[in-house]
CHARMM internal coordinates of N, CA and C (Angstrom, degrees):
IC EDIT
DIST 1 N 1 CA 1.4785
DIST 1 CA 1 C 1.5652
ANGL 1 N 1 CA 1 C 108.80
DIST 1 C 2 N 1.2976
ANGL 1 CA 1 C 2 N 114.07
DIHE 1 N 1 CA 1 C 2 N 133.52
DIST 2 N 2 CA 1.4781
ANGL 1 C 2 N 2 CA 114.88
DIHE 1 CA 1 C 2 N 2 CA -174.87
DIST 2 CA 2 C 1.5423
ANGL 2 N 2 CA 2 C 109.84
DIHE 1 C 2 N 2 CA 2 C -83.20
DIST 2 C 3 N 1.3450
ANGL 2 CA 2 C 3 N 120.78
DIHE 2 N 2 CA 2 C 3 N 166.75
DIST 3 N 3 CA 1.4267
ANGL 2 C 3 N 3 CA 125.70
DIHE 2 CA 2 C 3 N 3 CA -178.04
DIST 3 CA 3 C 1.5326
ANGL 3 N 3 CA 3 C 108.73
DIHE 2 C 3 N 3 CA 3 C -64.97
DIST 3 C 4 N 1.3054
ANGL 3 CA 3 C 4 N 119.90
DIHE 3 N 3 CA 3 C 4 N -37.16
DIST 4 N 4 CA 1.5038
ANGL 3 C 4 N 4 CA 123.41
DIHE 3 CA 3 C 4 N 4 CA 178.60
DIST 4 CA 4 C 1.5192
ANGL 4 N 4 CA 4 C 109.79
DIHE 3 C 4 N 4 CA 4 C -63.36
DIST 4 C 5 N 1.3460
ANGL 4 CA 4 C 5 N 119.41
DIHE 4 N 4 CA 4 C 5 N -48.58
DIST 5 N 5 CA 1.4238
ANGL 4 C 5 N 5 CA 121.08
DIHE 4 CA 4 C 5 N 5 CA -179.44
DIST 5 CA 5 C 1.5354
ANGL 5 N 5 CA 5 C 112.68
DIHE 4 C 5 N 5 CA 5 C -64.09
DIST 5 C 6 N 1.3721
ANGL 5 CA 5 C 6 N 117.41
DIHE 5 N 5 CA 5 C 6 N -34.02
DIST 6 N 6 CA 1.4251
ANGL 5 C 6 N 6 CA 122.62
DIHE 5 CA 5 C 6 N 6 CA 174.75
DIST 6 CA 6 C 1.5462
ANGL 6 N 6 CA 6 C 114.31
DIHE 5 C 6 N 6 CA 6 C -62.17
DIST 6 C 7 N 1.3825
ANGL 6 CA 6 C 7 N 113.14
DIHE 6 N 6 CA 6 C 7 N -41.13
DIST 7 N 7 CA 1.4261
ANGL 6 C 7 N 7 CA 115.27
DIHE 6 CA 6 C 7 N 7 CA 176.57
DIST 7 CA 7 C 1.5257
ANGL 7 N 7 CA 7 C 116.26
DIHE 6 C 7 N 7 CA 7 C -66.63
DIST 7 C 8 N 1.3121
ANGL 7 CA 7 C 8 N 114.80
DIHE 7 N 7 CA 7 C 8 N -32.72
DIST 8 N 8 CA 1.4472
ANGL 7 C 8 N 8 CA 119.36
DIHE 7 CA 7 C 8 N 8 CA 177.54
DIST 8 CA 8 C 1.4841
ANGL 8 N 8 CA 8 C 110.99
DIHE 7 C 8 N 8 CA 8 C -67.91
DIST 8 C 9 N 1.3138
ANGL 8 CA 8 C 9 N 117.39
DIHE 8 N 8 CA 8 C 9 N -35.23
DIST 9 N 9 CA 1.4815
ANGL 8 C 9 N 9 CA 116.55
DIHE 8 CA 8 C 9 N 9 CA -177.58
DIST 9 CA 9 C 1.5449
ANGL 9 N 9 CA 9 C 112.98
DIHE 8 C 9 N 9 CA 9 C -70.76
DIST 9 C 10 N 1.3508
ANGL 9 CA 9 C 10 N 118.53
DIHE 9 N 9 CA 9 C 10 N -35.59
DIST 10 N 10 CA 1.4258
ANGL 9 C 10 N 10 CA 119.74
DIHE 9 CA 9 C 10 N 10 CA -177.16
DIST 10 CA 10 C 1.4896
ANGL 10 N 10 CA 10 C 112.19
DIHE 9 C 10 N 10 CA 10 C -83.05
DIST 10 C 11 N 1.3201
ANGL 10 CA 10 C 11 N 123.87
DIHE 10 N 10 CA 10 C 11 N -8.00
DIST 11 N 11 CA 1.4916
ANGL 10 C 11 N 11 CA 120.68
DIHE 10 CA 10 C 11 N 11 CA 178.43
DIST 11 CA 11 C 1.5071
ANGL 11 N 11 CA 11 C 109.60
DIHE 10 C 11 N 11 CA 11 C -82.76
DIST 11 C 12 N 1.2893
ANGL 11 CA 11 C 12 N 114.53
DIHE 11 N 11 CA 11 C 12 N 129.98
DIST 12 N 12 CA 1.4776
ANGL 11 C 12 N 12 CA 124.81
DIHE 11 CA 11 C 12 N 12 CA -176.21
DIST 12 CA 12 C 1.5293
ANGL 12 N 12 CA 12 C 111.67
DIHE 11 C 12 N 12 CA 12 C -99.47
DIST 12 C 13 N 1.2929
ANGL 12 CA 12 C 13 N 113.00
DIHE 12 N 12 CA 12 C 13 N -46.65
DIST 13 N 13 CA 1.5535
ANGL 12 C 13 N 13 CA 119.34
DIHE 12 CA 12 C 13 N 13 CA -175.48
DIST 13 CA 13 C 1.5789
ANGL 13 N 13 CA 13 C 107.65
DIHE 12 C 13 N 13 CA 13 C -150.31
DIST 13 C 14 N 1.2673
ANGL 13 CA 13 C 14 N 113.48
DIHE 13 N 13 CA 13 C 14 N 148.55
DIST 14 N 14 CA 1.5104
ANGL 13 C 14 N 14 CA 119.34
DIHE 13 CA 13 C 14 N 14 CA 179.53
DIST 14 CA 14 C 1.4657
ANGL 14 N 14 CA 14 C 108.23
DIHE 13 C 14 N 14 CA 14 C -148.34
DIST 14 C 15 N 1.3803
ANGL 14 CA 14 C 15 N 118.17
DIHE 14 N 14 CA 14 C 15 N 134.85
DIST 15 N 15 CA 1.4455
ANGL 14 C 15 N 15 CA 127.48
DIHE 14 CA 14 C 15 N 15 CA 179.45
DIST 15 CA 15 C 1.4783
ANGL 15 N 15 CA 15 C 109.95
DIHE 14 C 15 N 15 CA 15 C -139.92
DIST 15 C 16 N 1.3657
ANGL 15 CA 15 C 16 N 117.36
DIHE 15 N 15 CA 15 C 16 N 137.99
DIST 16 N 16 CA 1.4460
ANGL 15 C 16 N 16 CA 123.47
DIHE 15 CA 15 C 16 N 16 CA 175.36
DIST 16 CA 16 C 1.4860
ANGL 16 N 16 CA 16 C 110.27
DIHE 15 C 16 N 16 CA 16 C -113.83
DIST 16 C 17 N 1.3490
ANGL 16 CA 16 C 17 N 117.93
DIHE 16 N 16 CA 16 C 17 N 137.28
DIST 17 N 17 CA 1.4480
ANGL 16 C 17 N 17 CA 125.76
DIHE 16 CA 16 C 17 N 17 CA 178.70
DIST 17 CA 17 C 1.5083
ANGL 17 N 17 CA 17 C 110.66
DIHE 16 C 17 N 17 CA 17 C -129.42
DIST 17 C 18 N 1.3413
ANGL 17 CA 17 C 18 N 116.44
DIHE 17 N 17 CA 17 C 18 N 116.74
DIST 18 N 18 CA 1.4299
ANGL 17 C 18 N 18 CA 118.33
DIHE 17 CA 17 C 18 N 18 CA 177.77
DIST 18 CA 18 C 1.5455
ANGL 18 N 18 CA 18 C 111.23
DIHE 17 C 18 N 18 CA 18 C -98.34
DIST 18 C 19 N 1.3300
ANGL 18 CA 18 C 19 N 112.39
DIHE 18 N 18 CA 18 C 19 N 136.77
DIST 19 N 19 CA 1.4361
ANGL 18 C 19 N 19 CA 119.34
DIHE 18 CA 18 C 19 N 19 CA -179.20
DIST 19 CA 19 C 1.5104
ANGL 19 N 19 CA 19 C 111.18
DIHE 18 C 19 N 19 CA 19 C -139.80
DIST 19 C 20 N 1.3651
ANGL 19 CA 19 C 20 N 118.60
DIHE 19 N 19 CA 19 C 20 N 89.25
DIST 20 N 20 CA 1.5180
ANGL 19 C 20 N 20 CA 120.14
DIHE 19 CA 19 C 20 N 20 CA -172.47
DIST 20 CA 20 C 1.4799
ANGL 20 N 20 CA 20 C 113.04
DIHE 19 C 20 N 20 CA 20 C 65.49
DIST 20 C 21 N 1.3452
ANGL 20 CA 20 C 21 N 115.22
DIHE 20 N 20 CA 20 C 21 N -127.40
DIST 21 N 21 CA 1.5068
ANGL 20 C 21 N 21 CA 121.40
DIHE 20 CA 20 C 21 N 21 CA 177.90
DIST 21 CA 21 C 1.5261
ANGL 21 N 21 CA 21 C 111.85
DIHE 20 C 21 N 21 CA 21 C -81.95
DIST 21 C 22 N 1.3392
ANGL 21 CA 21 C 22 N 116.03
DIHE 21 N 21 CA 21 C 22 N -3.00
DIST 22 N 22 CA 1.4570
ANGL 21 C 22 N 22 CA 115.80
DIHE 21 CA 21 C 22 N 22 CA 179.99
DIST 22 CA 22 C 1.5418
ANGL 22 N 22 CA 22 C 111.17
DIHE 21 C 22 N 22 CA 22 C -107.64
DIST 22 C 23 N 1.2935
ANGL 22 CA 22 C 23 N 115.91
DIHE 22 N 22 CA 22 C 23 N 150.87
DIST 23 N 23 CA 1.4382
ANGL 22 C 23 N 23 CA 126.02
DIHE 22 CA 22 C 23 N 23 CA 176.97
DIST 23 CA 23 C 1.5383
ANGL 23 N 23 CA 23 C 105.81
DIHE 22 C 23 N 23 CA 23 C -128.82
DIST 23 C 24 N 1.3300
ANGL 23 CA 23 C 24 N 113.68
DIHE 23 N 23 CA 23 C 24 N 136.75
DIST 24 N 24 CA 1.4707
ANGL 23 C 24 N 24 CA 120.73
DIHE 23 CA 23 C 24 N 24 CA 176.47
DIST 24 CA 24 C 1.5117
ANGL 24 N 24 CA 24 C 111.02
DIHE 23 C 24 N 24 CA 24 C -118.33
DIST 24 C 25 N 1.2941
ANGL 24 CA 24 C 25 N 116.03
DIHE 24 N 24 CA 24 C 25 N 134.95
DIST 25 N 25 CA 1.4466
ANGL 24 C 25 N 25 CA 119.95
DIHE 24 CA 24 C 25 N 25 CA 179.00
DIST 25 CA 25 C 1.5391
ANGL 25 N 25 CA 25 C 110.60
DIHE 24 C 25 N 25 CA 25 C -118.45
DIST 25 C 26 N 1.2979
ANGL 25 CA 25 C 26 N 116.00
DIHE 25 N 25 CA 25 C 26 N 125.91
DIST 26 N 26 CA 1.5039
ANGL 25 C 26 N 26 CA 120.54
DIHE 25 CA 25 C 26 N 26 CA -177.52
DIST 26 CA 26 C 1.5310
ANGL 26 N 26 CA 26 C 104.18
DIHE 25 C 26 N 26 CA 26 C -115.45
DIST 26 C 27 N 1.4156
ANGL 26 CA 26 C 27 N 114.35
DIHE 26 N 26 CA 26 C 27 N 120.84
DIST 27 N 27 CA 1.4050
ANGL 26 C 27 N 27 CA 119.91
DIHE 26 CA 26 C 27 N 27 CA -178.33
DIST 27 CA 27 C 1.5339
ANGL 27 N 27 CA 27 C 110.09
DIHE 26 C 27 N 27 CA 27 C -131.30
DIST 27 C 28 N 1.3088
ANGL 27 CA 27 C 28 N 115.18
DIHE 27 N 27 CA 27 C 28 N 127.15
DIST 28 N 28 CA 1.4851
ANGL 27 C 28 N 28 CA 121.52
DIHE 27 CA 27 C 28 N 28 CA 177.31
DIST 28 CA 28 C 1.5492
ANGL 28 N 28 CA 28 C 103.36
DIHE 27 C 28 N 28 CA 28 C -101.70
DIST 28 C 29 N 1.3725
ANGL 28 CA 28 C 29 N 116.78
DIHE 28 N 28 CA 28 C 29 N 126.81
DIST 29 N 29 CA 1.4132
ANGL 28 C 29 N 29 CA 120.69
DIHE 28 CA 28 C 29 N 29 CA 179.76
DIST 29 CA 29 C 1.4311
ANGL 29 N 29 CA 29 C 111.25
DIHE 28 C 29 N 29 CA 29 C -133.57
DIST 29 C 30 N 1.3004
ANGL 29 CA 29 C 30 N 121.13
DIHE 29 N 29 CA 29 C 30 N 171.89
DIST 30 N 30 CA 1.4615
ANGL 29 C 30 N 30 CA 126.58
DIHE 29 CA 29 C 30 N 30 CA -179.46
DIST 30 CA 30 C 1.4779
ANGL 30 N 30 CA 30 C 109.23
DIHE 29 C 30 N 30 CA 30 C -120.01
DIST 30 C 31 N 1.3460
ANGL 30 CA 30 C 31 N 116.52
DIHE 30 N 30 CA 30 C 31 N 145.40
DIST 31 N 31 CA 1.4282
ANGL 30 C 31 N 31 CA 124.67
DIHE 30 CA 30 C 31 N 31 CA 171.47
DIST 31 CA 31 C 1.5076
ANGL 31 N 31 CA 31 C 112.65
DIHE 30 C 31 N 31 CA 31 C -82.25
DIST 31 C 32 N 1.3131
ANGL 31 CA 31 C 32 N 117.81
DIHE 31 N 31 CA 31 C 32 N 176.70
DIST 32 N 32 CA 1.4562
ANGL 31 C 32 N 32 CA 118.70
DIHE 31 CA 31 C 32 N 32 CA 177.73
DIST 32 CA 32 C 1.5010
ANGL 32 N 32 CA 32 C 111.21
DIHE 31 C 32 N 32 CA 32 C -69.66
DIST 32 C 33 N 1.3176
ANGL 32 CA 32 C 33 N 114.92
DIHE 32 N 32 CA 32 C 33 N -20.65
DIST 33 N 33 CA 1.5192
ANGL 32 C 33 N 33 CA 120.88
DIHE 32 CA 32 C 33 N 33 CA 177.82
DIST 33 CA 33 C 1.5429
ANGL 33 N 33 CA 33 C 110.70
DIHE 32 C 33 N 33 CA 33 C -90.45
DIST 33 C 34 N 1.3582
ANGL 33 CA 33 C 34 N 116.50
DIHE 33 N 33 CA 33 C 34 N 15.15
DIST 34 N 34 CA 1.5186
ANGL 33 C 34 N 34 CA 119.38
DIHE 33 CA 33 C 34 N 34 CA 178.31
DIST 34 CA 34 C 1.5019
ANGL 34 N 34 CA 34 C 112.71
DIHE 33 C 34 N 34 CA 34 C 61.78
DIST 34 C 35 N 1.3196
ANGL 34 CA 34 C 35 N 119.21
DIHE 34 N 34 CA 34 C 35 N 28.85
DIST 35 N 35 CA 1.4771
ANGL 34 C 35 N 35 CA 120.85
DIHE 34 CA 34 C 35 N 35 CA 170.15
DIST 35 CA 35 C 1.5103
ANGL 35 N 35 CA 35 C 108.12
DIHE 34 C 35 N 35 CA 35 C -98.12
DIST 35 C 36 N 1.3806
ANGL 35 CA 35 C 36 N 117.95
DIHE 35 N 35 CA 35 C 36 N 148.14
DIST 36 N 36 CA 1.4772
ANGL 35 C 36 N 36 CA 118.42
DIHE 35 CA 35 C 36 N 36 CA -177.19
DIST 36 CA 36 C 1.5155
ANGL 36 N 36 CA 36 C 109.40
DIHE 35 C 36 N 36 CA 36 C -97.43
DIST 36 C 37 N 1.2944
ANGL 36 CA 36 C 37 N 115.35
DIHE 36 N 36 CA 36 C 37 N 153.66
DIST 37 N 37 CA 1.5171
ANGL 36 C 37 N 37 CA 119.97
DIHE 36 CA 36 C 37 N 37 CA 172.71
DIST 37 CA 37 C 1.5006
ANGL 37 N 37 CA 37 C 109.57
DIHE 36 C 37 N 37 CA 37 C -148.40
DIST 37 C 38 N 1.2923
ANGL 37 CA 37 C 38 N 117.97
DIHE 37 N 37 CA 37 C 38 N 155.61
DIST 38 N 38 CA 1.4305
ANGL 37 C 38 N 38 CA 125.45
DIHE 37 CA 37 C 38 N 38 CA -171.75
DIST 38 CA 38 C 1.5461
ANGL 38 N 38 CA 38 C 106.72
DIHE 37 C 38 N 38 CA 38 C -110.33
DIST 38 C 39 N 1.2981
ANGL 38 CA 38 C 39 N 116.15
DIHE 38 N 38 CA 38 C 39 N 130.44
DIST 39 N 39 CA 1.5268
ANGL 38 C 39 N 39 CA 121.69
DIHE 38 CA 38 C 39 N 39 CA 172.78
DIST 39 CA 39 C 1.4811
ANGL 39 N 39 CA 39 C 108.02
DIHE 38 C 39 N 39 CA 39 C -114.58
DIST 39 C 40 N 1.3541
ANGL 39 CA 39 C 40 N 116.90
DIHE 39 N 39 CA 39 C 40 N 123.07
DIST 40 N 40 CA 1.4976
ANGL 39 C 40 N 40 CA 125.08
DIHE 39 CA 39 C 40 N 40 CA 176.02
DIST 40 CA 40 C 1.5601
ANGL 40 N 40 CA 40 C 103.97
DIHE 39 C 40 N 40 CA 40 C -112.73
DIST 40 C 41 N 1.3788
ANGL 40 CA 40 C 41 N 111.21
DIHE 40 N 40 CA 40 C 41 N 122.98
DIST 41 N 41 CA 1.4932
ANGL 40 C 41 N 41 CA 118.33
DIHE 40 CA 40 C 41 N 41 CA 176.06
DIST 41 CA 41 C 1.5502
ANGL 41 N 41 CA 41 C 106.57
DIHE 40 C 41 N 41 CA 41 C -119.14
DIST 41 C 42 N 1.3266
ANGL 41 CA 41 C 42 N 110.52
DIHE 41 N 41 CA 41 C 42 N 133.44
DIST 42 N 42 CA 1.5115
ANGL 41 C 42 N 42 CA 119.69
DIHE 41 CA 41 C 42 N 42 CA 172.05
DIST 42 CA 42 C 1.5124
ANGL 42 N 42 CA 42 C 105.16
DIHE 41 C 42 N 42 CA 42 C -106.94
DIST 42 C 43 N 1.3399
ANGL 42 CA 42 C 43 N 117.14
DIHE 42 N 42 CA 42 C 43 N 130.37
DIST 43 N 43 CA 1.4145
ANGL 42 C 43 N 43 CA 123.80
DIHE 42 CA 42 C 43 N 43 CA 177.07
DIST 43 CA 43 C 1.5600
ANGL 43 N 43 CA 43 C 108.44
DIHE 42 C 43 N 43 CA 43 C -125.05
DIST 43 C 44 N 1.3450
ANGL 43 CA 43 C 44 N 116.80
DIHE 43 N 43 CA 43 C 44 N 119.36
DIST 44 N 44 CA 1.4941
ANGL 43 C 44 N 44 CA 121.12
DIHE 43 CA 43 C 44 N 44 CA -177.70
DIST 44 CA 44 C 1.5049
ANGL 44 N 44 CA 44 C 109.38
DIHE 43 C 44 N 44 CA 44 C -116.56
DIST 44 C 45 N 1.3557
ANGL 44 CA 44 C 45 N 117.43
DIHE 44 N 44 CA 44 C 45 N 133.55
DIST 45 N 45 CA 1.4198
ANGL 44 C 45 N 45 CA 120.19
DIHE 44 CA 44 C 45 N 45 CA -176.63
DIST 45 CA 45 C 1.5475
ANGL 45 N 45 CA 45 C 108.79
DIHE 44 C 45 N 45 CA 45 C -94.03
DIST 45 C 46 N 1.3361
ANGL 45 CA 45 C 46 N 115.84
DIHE 45 N 45 CA 45 C 46 N 132.02
DIST 46 N 46 CA 1.4543
ANGL 45 C 46 N 46 CA 121.46
DIHE 45 CA 45 C 46 N 46 CA 177.75
DIST 46 CA 46 C 1.5497
ANGL 46 N 46 CA 46 C 108.30
DIHE 45 C 46 N 46 CA 46 C -116.57
DIST 46 C 47 N 1.2929
ANGL 46 CA 46 C 47 N 117.54
DIHE 46 N 46 CA 46 C 47 N 129.88
DIST 47 N 47 CA 1.5053
ANGL 46 C 47 N 47 CA 120.93
DIHE 46 CA 46 C 47 N 47 CA 179.37
DIST 47 CA 47 C 1.5301
ANGL 47 N 47 CA 47 C 106.66
DIHE 46 C 47 N 47 CA 47 C -108.84
DIST 47 C 48 N 1.3853
ANGL 47 CA 47 C 48 N 112.14
DIHE 47 N 47 CA 47 C 48 N 131.92
DIST 48 N 48 CA 1.4353
ANGL 47 C 48 N 48 CA 120.62
DIHE 47 CA 47 C 48 N 48 CA 171.13
DIST 48 CA 48 C 1.4824
ANGL 48 N 48 CA 48 C 116.57
DIHE 47 C 48 N 48 CA 48 C -81.25
DIST 48 C 49 N 1.3400
ANGL 48 CA 48 C 49 N 117.32
DIHE 48 N 48 CA 48 C 49 N 167.21
DIST 49 N 49 CA 1.4723
ANGL 48 C 49 N 49 CA 120.40
DIHE 48 CA 48 C 49 N 49 CA -179.91
DIST 49 CA 49 C 1.5308
ANGL 49 N 49 CA 49 C 113.23
DIHE 48 C 49 N 49 CA 49 C -61.85
DIST 49 C 50 N 1.3487
ANGL 49 CA 49 C 50 N 118.40
DIHE 49 N 49 CA 49 C 50 N -29.14
DIST 50 N 50 CA 1.3576
ANGL 49 C 50 N 50 CA 118.99
DIHE 49 CA 49 C 50 N 50 CA 179.42
DIST 50 CA 50 C 1.5727
ANGL 50 N 50 CA 50 C 116.21
DIHE 49 C 50 N 50 CA 50 C -81.53
DIST 50 C 51 N 1.3451
ANGL 50 CA 50 C 51 N 115.07
DIHE 50 N 50 CA 50 C 51 N 1.58
DIST 51 N 51 CA 1.4444
ANGL 50 C 51 N 51 CA 118.84
DIHE 50 CA 50 C 51 N 51 CA 179.57
DIST 51 CA 51 C 1.5424
ANGL 51 N 51 CA 51 C 113.90
DIHE 50 C 51 N 51 CA 51 C 98.91
DIST 51 C 52 N 1.2557
ANGL 51 CA 51 C 52 N 116.88
DIHE 51 N 51 CA 51 C 52 N -17.30
DIST 52 N 52 CA 1.4526
ANGL 51 C 52 N 52 CA 120.50
DIHE 51 CA 51 C 52 N 52 CA 178.45
DIST 52 CA 52 C 1.5945
ANGL 52 N 52 CA 52 C 108.43
DIHE 51 C 52 N 52 CA 52 C -75.75
DIST 52 C 53 N 1.3325
ANGL 52 CA 52 C 53 N 114.22
DIHE 52 N 52 CA 52 C 53 N 161.73
DIST 53 N 53 CA 1.5369
ANGL 52 C 53 N 53 CA 116.32
DIHE 52 CA 52 C 53 N 53 CA -178.13
DIST 53 CA 53 C 1.4202
ANGL 53 N 53 CA 53 C 108.33
DIHE 52 C 53 N 53 CA 53 C -142.91
DIST 53 C 54 N 1.3368
ANGL 53 CA 53 C 54 N 117.07
DIHE 53 N 53 CA 53 C 54 N 166.93
DIST 54 N 54 CA 1.3786
ANGL 53 C 54 N 54 CA 128.56
DIHE 53 CA 53 C 54 N 54 CA 171.21
DIST 54 CA 54 C 1.5679
ANGL 54 N 54 CA 54 C 114.28
DIHE 53 C 54 N 54 CA 54 C -146.50
DIST 54 C 55 N 1.2356
ANGL 54 CA 54 C 55 N 117.07
DIHE 54 N 54 CA 54 C 55 N 163.64
DIST 55 N 55 CA 1.4295
ANGL 54 C 55 N 55 CA 121.20
DIHE 54 CA 54 C 55 N 55 CA -179.18
DIST 55 CA 55 C 1.4838
ANGL 55 N 55 CA 55 C 112.54
DIHE 54 C 55 N 55 CA 55 C -113.07
DIST 55 C 56 N 1.3570
ANGL 55 CA 55 C 56 N 117.57
DIHE 55 N 55 CA 55 C 56 N 139.41
DIST 56 N 56 CA 1.4717
ANGL 55 C 56 N 56 CA 122.62
DIHE 55 CA 55 C 56 N 56 CA 175.58
DIST 56 CA 56 C 1.4848
ANGL 56 N 56 CA 56 C 107.29
DIHE 55 C 56 N 56 CA 56 C -111.48
DIST 56 C 57 N 1.3331
ANGL 56 CA 56 C 57 N 118.81
DIHE 56 N 56 CA 56 C 57 N 126.15
DIST 57 N 57 CA 1.4530
ANGL 56 C 57 N 57 CA 121.42
DIHE 56 CA 56 C 57 N 57 CA -174.54
DIST 57 CA 57 C 1.5570
ANGL 57 N 57 CA 57 C 111.91
DIHE 56 C 57 N 57 CA 57 C -116.38
DIST 57 C 58 N 1.3132
ANGL 57 CA 57 C 58 N 117.37
DIHE 57 N 57 CA 57 C 58 N 141.36
DIST 58 N 58 CA 1.3947
ANGL 57 C 58 N 58 CA 123.44
DIHE 57 CA 57 C 58 N 58 CA 170.44
DIST 58 CA 58 C 1.4919
ANGL 58 N 58 CA 58 C 109.67
DIHE 57 C 58 N 58 CA 58 C -126.99
DIST 58 C 59 N 1.2960
ANGL 58 CA 58 C 59 N 117.16
DIHE 58 N 58 CA 58 C 59 N 140.14
DIST 59 N 59 CA 1.4854
ANGL 58 C 59 N 59 CA 122.24
DIHE 58 CA 58 C 59 N 59 CA -172.90
DIST 59 CA 59 C 1.5285
ANGL 59 N 59 CA 59 C 110.01
DIHE 58 C 59 N 59 CA 59 C -127.25
DIST 59 C 60 N 1.3047
ANGL 59 CA 59 C 60 N 119.87
DIHE 59 N 59 CA 59 C 60 N 139.45
DIST 60 N 60 CA 1.4725
ANGL 59 C 60 N 60 CA 125.59
DIHE 59 CA 59 C 60 N 60 CA 175.18
DIST 60 CA 60 C 1.5225
ANGL 60 N 60 CA 60 C 106.33
DIHE 59 C 60 N 60 CA 60 C -125.37
DIST 60 C 61 N 1.3099
ANGL 60 CA 60 C 61 N 117.02
DIHE 60 N 60 CA 60 C 61 N 136.45
DIST 61 N 61 CA 1.4623
ANGL 60 C 61 N 61 CA 122.27
DIHE 60 CA 60 C 61 N 61 CA 172.03
DIST 61 CA 61 C 1.4630
ANGL 61 N 61 CA 61 C 110.44
DIHE 60 C 61 N 61 CA 61 C -114.94
DIST 61 C 62 N 1.3289
ANGL 61 CA 61 C 62 N 117.12
DIHE 61 N 61 CA 61 C 62 N 128.95
DIST 62 N 62 CA 1.5072
ANGL 61 C 62 N 62 CA 122.65
DIHE 61 CA 61 C 62 N 62 CA -177.62
DIST 62 CA 62 C 1.5196
ANGL 62 N 62 CA 62 C 107.32
DIHE 61 C 62 N 62 CA 62 C -120.00
DIST 62 C 63 N 1.2960
ANGL 62 CA 62 C 63 N 113.64
DIHE 62 N 62 CA 62 C 63 N 117.21
DIST 63 N 63 CA 1.4773
ANGL 62 C 63 N 63 CA 125.81
DIHE 62 CA 62 C 63 N 63 CA -177.21
DIST 63 CA 63 C 1.5109
ANGL 63 N 63 CA 63 C 105.30
DIHE 62 C 63 N 63 CA 63 C -104.30
DIST 63 C 64 N 1.3399
ANGL 63 CA 63 C 64 N 115.96
DIHE 63 N 63 CA 63 C 64 N 158.16
DIST 64 N 64 CA 1.5234
ANGL 63 C 64 N 64 CA 119.15
DIHE 63 CA 63 C 64 N 64 CA 176.36
DIST 64 CA 64 C 1.5332
ANGL 64 N 64 CA 64 C 111.47
DIHE 63 C 64 N 64 CA 64 C -63.75
END
COOR INIT
IC SEED 1 N 1 CA 1 C
IC BUILD
């Protein structure tokens, strides 16, 4: 089984929330022991003077 297939199996719920230049991702996943955890990811877009851009991401894992 590939890494990508394994990630798809453990994902239970996913929701995206956009707020201005920030995007929040809420993902509920399960561990190999069938415990659930929540991953919250904040992605913020930064634009450079030349018009190019990049994203800065912060991630929080919440376990029971």
